[in-house]
N, C-alpha and C positions, 0 to 999 in steps of 0.2 A: 573466486566468486565470495562474497560475504552474503550471510544470512542476517536476516532483520524481521523483527518483531513490533508492528506497531500498533498502539491501543489508540481507538477512536473514540470521538464520542459516541453517545449510544445510537446505534441504528434501528431506525424505527419501521423499516419495511424491506422485503426481498430487493426491491429496486434500487435502493441505497448501495446495496452491495455491487449489483451490477453496474452502476454508474461507476464507483470506485475500480474494479477490476478493468472497465472499458478503459477510464484515463491511463490505468498500470500498464495496460497493452500499448499506448502510443509511445511508452519510454523506451528508447533503444539501450539496451544492457540489463533488463528484466528478464529473468529466466521464467517465460511464459507459462511453462509445467507446475513451477513452486507458487506464482502469486496467486493466493486464494484469500479471500474476505470470509471470515467467519461472523455470520448475523448473529448467534447466539452470544459470543463472547464480543463482537465489536474489535476483533483484532484483523490484521492483516498480517501475514507469514509470507516471506518471499525470500529469494535469491538474486542477487543483483553483481553485476559486475562493477566493481568501483574504482576502475580504471575510466570507465564511461560515463558514471552518474554516482552523485553521492545521496546518502539519506535525504538530507535536506531539499534534492531535486525531487525525490519521490514525495517527501511532505508536500511539497508546494503542488505537485500535480493532484494531489488529493484535498488539497484545500481549495485548488481553483475550481474543482467540481462541488464544491460547497460543504465539506466535511473537515472537522478539525481533528488534529492529532494532538493526543495528549500527552503519550510518551513512546520514546522511541529505544529499542535495545536493537545494537547491531553486533554481530559475532563475525 
């Protein structure tokens, strides 16, 4: 498992958070327990199985629901 923190464009409402978390839950390889969006910081922190998906796949899922990823950090 790898950990990632993604900085998003500024979130304007709690439903933004829910849309992003919903998109992440559809991805095979995301640890559902760790995938959390912080409304206050506009960041997503999660763990994922890098044998099943890449950080680019995660960014694409977020962008498909209408939000831009500004920067990603993977460990």
